[in-house]
C-alpha positions in Angstrom: 20.7 205.0 -7.4 22.3 202.1 -9.3 20.1 199.0 -9.6 23.1 196.6 -9.2 24.4 198.5 -6.1 27.9 197.5 -5.0 30.8 198.8 -2.9 31.9 201.3 -5.6 28.9 203.4 -4.5 30.1 203.7 -0.9 31.1 207.4 -0.4 34.1 208.7 1.5 33.3 208.2 5.2 36.2 210.3 6.6 35.2 211.7 10.0 32.3 209.3 10.5 32.2 207.1 13.6 30.6 203.7 13.1 29.9 201.0 15.6 29.4 197.5 14.3 28.2 194.8 16.7 29.4 191.3 16.0 32.2 192.7 13.8 34.6 189.8 14.3 33.1 187.6 11.6 30.5 187.2 8.8 28.4 190.2 7.8 29.7 192.3 10.6 33.3 191.8 9.6 32.6 192.6 6.0 30.7 195.8 6.9 33.5 196.9 9.2 36.0 196.2 6.4 34.0 198.3 3.9 33.7 201.2 6.3 37.4 201.1 7.1 38.3 201.1 3.4 36.2 204.3 3.1 38.1 206.0 6.0 35.5 205.8 8.8 36.5 205.4 12.4 35.2 201.8 13.1 34.5 200.4 16.5 34.4 196.6 16.6 31.9 195.7 19.3 32.4 192.0 20.0 32.0 189.6 22.9 35.1 187.5 22.2 38.1 189.8 22.3 40.5 187.3 20.8 38.3 186.9 17.7 37.9 190.7 17.6 41.7 191.2 17.7 42.1 188.7 14.9 39.5 190.5 12.8 41.1 193.8 13.5 44.5 192.5 12.5 43.0 191.2 9.2 41.4 194.5 8.4 44.6 196.4 9.3 46.6 194.1 7.0 44.3 194.8 4.1 43.8 198.5 5.0 47.0 199.8 6.7 45.4 203.2 7.3 42.3 201.8 9.0 41.2 203.5 12.1 39.9 200.7 14.4 39.0 200.4 18.0 38.0 197.3 20.0 35.5 197.6 22.8 34.0 194.5 24.5 30.3 194.0 24.1 28.2 191.0 25.2 24.6 191.7 24.2 23.3 188.9 26.4 24.4 190.8 29.5 22.9 194.2 30.1 25.7 195.2 32.4 28.2 194.6 29.5 25.9 196.7 27.2 26.0 199.6 29.7 29.8 199.2 30.2 30.3 199.4 26.4 28.3 202.6 26.1 30.2 204.2 29.0 33.6 203.2 27.4 32.5 204.5 24.0 31.4 207.9 25.3 34.7 208.3 27.2 36.4 208.3 23.8 33.8 209.8 21.4 31.3 212.7 21.5 29.6 211.7 18.2 28.1 208.6 16.6 27.2 208.6 12.9 26.2 205.0 12.5 25.1 202.2 15.0 25.0 198.9 13.1 23.0 196.5 15.3 24.3 193.4 13.5 25.3 190.7 16.1 22.9 187.9 16.6 22.3 184.2 17.4 20.0 181.8 15.5 18.0 178.7 16.2 19.7 177.8 19.5 18.7 175.1 21.9 16.9 176.8 24.8 19.2 179.1 26.7 18.8 182.3 28.8 20.9 185.4 29.0 22.7 186.7 32.1 19.5 188.7 32.9 17.2 185.7 32.5 15.8 186.5 29.0 15.3 183.9 26.3 18.7 184.0 24.5 17.5 184.9 21.0 15.2 187.6 22.0 17.6 188.8 24.7 20.6 189.0 22.3 19.0 189.9 19.0 16.5 192.5 20.2 16.7 193.4 23.9 20.5 193.8 23.9 20.4 196.1 20.9 17.4 198.0 22.3 19.4 198.7 25.4 22.5 199.6 23.5 20.7 202.0 21.2 19.0 203.7 24.2 22.3 204.1 26.0 23.9 205.8 22.9 20.8 207.8 21.9 22.1 211.1 23.1 25.2 210.8 21.0 23.2 209.8 17.9 20.9 212.8 18.4 23.9 215.1 18.8 25.3 213.9 15.4 23.4 215.4 12.4 22.2 212.8 9.9 23.1 209.8 12.1 21.3 206.5 11.8 20.6 203.2 13.4 20.7 200.1 11.2 19.0 197.0 12.5 19.9 193.7 10.8 16.7 191.6 10.6 16.0 188.5 8.5 13.5 186.9 6.1 12.7 184.8 9.2 10.5 187.7 10.4 7.9 186.3 8.1 7.2 183.3 10.4 7.8 185.3 13.6 5.1 186.3 16.0 5.4 188.5 19.1 4.1 186.2 21.8 3.3 188.7 24.6 1.7 185.9 26.6 5.0 184.1 26.7 7.6 186.5 25.4 10.5 184.6 27.1 9.3 181.2 25.9 8.9 179.9 29.4 5.7 178.0 28.7 6.9 176.5 25.4 10.0 176.8 23.3 10.6 176.5 19.6 14.1 177.4 18.5 12.9 178.7 15.1 9.8 180.3 16.6 12.0 182.2 19.0 14.4 183.2 16.2 11.5 184.5 14.1 10.1 186.4 17.0 13.5 188.1 17.6 13.8 189.1 13.9 10.2 190.4 13.8 11.1 192.4 16.9 14.1 194.0 15.1 11.7 195.4 12.4 9.0 196.5 14.9 11.8 198.3 16.9 13.1 199.9 13.7 9.7 201.4 12.8 8.8 202.5 16.3 12.2 204.1 16.8 11.9 205.9 13.5 8.4 207.1 14.4 9.5 208.5 17.7 12.6 210.2 16.2 10.4 211.9 13.6 7.8 213.0 16.1 10.6 214.6 18.1 11.9 216.4 15.1 15.3 214.7 15.1 17.4 214.2 12.0 18.5 210.7 13.2 16.8 207.9 11.3 16.3 204.2 11.9 16.4 201.7 9.1 16.5 197.9 8.8 18.0 195.3 6.4 18.4 191.6 5.9 21.2 189.7 4.2 19.2 187.1 2.3 20.9 183.7 2.8 24.5 184.4 3.5 27.2 181.8 4.4 28.3 182.7 7.9 28.9 180.7 11.1 25.5 181.7 12.3 23.8 178.6 10.7 26.1 176.1 12.2 26.2 177.4 15.7 22.9 176.0 16.8 23.5 172.4 15.6 26.9 172.5 17.2 25.5 173.5 20.5 23.0 170.7 20.2 25.7 168.2 19.4 24.1 167.4 16.1 26.8 166.5 13.6 24.3 165.7 10.9 22.5 169.1 11.1 25.9 170.9 11.3 27.0 169.1 8.1 23.6 169.9 6.4 24.0 173.6 7.4 27.5 173.7 6.0 26.2 172.0 2.8 23.4 174.6 2.5 25.9 177.4 2.9 28.2 176.1 0.3 25.5 175.2 -2.3 22.7 177.7 -1.8 24.0 180.8 0.0 25.8 183.9 -1.2 29.1 184.7 0.5 29.3 186.9 3.6 30.6 189.8 1.5 27.5 189.8 -0.7 25.3 189.3 2.4 26.8 192.4 3.9 25.8 194.7 1.0 22.3 195.4 2.4 23.8 196.4 5.7 26.3 198.7 4.1 23.7 200.2 1.7 21.4 200.9 4.7 24.2 202.6 6.5 25.4 204.9 3.8 22.7 205.6 1.1 20.5 208.7 1.4 17.3 207.3 3.1 14.3 208.9 4.8 14.0 206.4 7.7 12.0 203.3 8.1 13.2 201.6 5.0 14.0 197.9 4.8 16.9 196.8 2.5 17.6 193.4 1.1 18.3 191.3 -1.9 15.4 190.5 -4.2 16.5 187.6 -6.4 15.8 183.9 -5.8 13.2 184.3 -3.1 15.2 187.2 -1.6 18.2 185.0 -0.9 20.6 186.5 -3.3 21.4 189.6 -5.3 22.3 193.3 -4.9 20.5 195.3 -2.2 17.3 197.2 -2.9 14.6 198.7 -0.8 12.1 195.9 -0.1 8.9 195.5 1.8 8.5 193.4 5.0 5.2 191.8 5.9 2.6 194.2 7.2 2.9 192.7 10.7 6.4 194.2 10.9 4.8 197.7 10.7 1.9 197.1 13.1 1.9 200.3 15.2 0.0 198.8 18.2 2.3 195.8 18.4 5.4 198.0 18.0 4.3 200.4 20.7 3.5 197.5 23.1 6.9 195.8 22.4 8.6 199.1 23.0 7.0 199.4 26.4 7.8 195.8 27.3 11.4 196.3 26.2 11.8 199.4 28.4 10.5 197.5 31.4 12.6 194.5 30.8 15.9 196.3 30.1 15.3 199.3 32.4 16.5 201.6 29.5 14.2 204.5 28.7 14.7 206.7 25.7 14.9 210.5 26.0 14.4 212.1 22.6 14.6 215.8 23.7 
């Protein structure tokens, strides 16, 4: 596989059905655009339907033959997650790729519709529930895969089972790190269970490095901090790679021949920049006991239980 991997290596995706959560902007948009260019059927799973429609129109203008669908999805609301899955399965009997990309970062303390801490609830529990609701379609599609978008921030994350929802104490960056570590633990536990059941579906993870998207500025905007919003914008303009480059690890993870359990990301400049390669997360992201316990907690919290048979 080429060392400087780029979009020229993406194969023809005709006949493949790909869901991208958070496809209206940033990395999700760039991934959806790349899949559309290679003739996949792409479902833009987004909370804001006006923004989703605008993104769809942009892709359609660039790729007139693009096969796109818009289905509403709010990962911070488990009823919306279930409704999305029901709507998708009414139209499709197969699913080649589920790209769990949407997320929030370093927000002031908020809770989801179901009472979960917003970052854990959106970044992990929403995607855990979505994957579970769509598992049968993934298992029915040979060679399908789940791609979970994590972050370098998993390095400072810790799964705080004694206060998983940050009810006793809240740190916006601590909660973000926990959610991104949860993405990796989920990836490895899902892949283990898929293998144990003898399925061809795999689970992999990736991270974008530092990519210039609206993710960094959303938290300061919610806090009303103009200074931090400006600093975030400055960091994006001076230090980050663009969203198209940041999406390459996601696209790589979705289309390259992989065995399952891999973690893909850039390796240059502290892992912030560069073409995608298979990289190693910290060992805590592969801790089997923590992963199994988080899985059990996630099933109990979401009410979604996986059936691998």
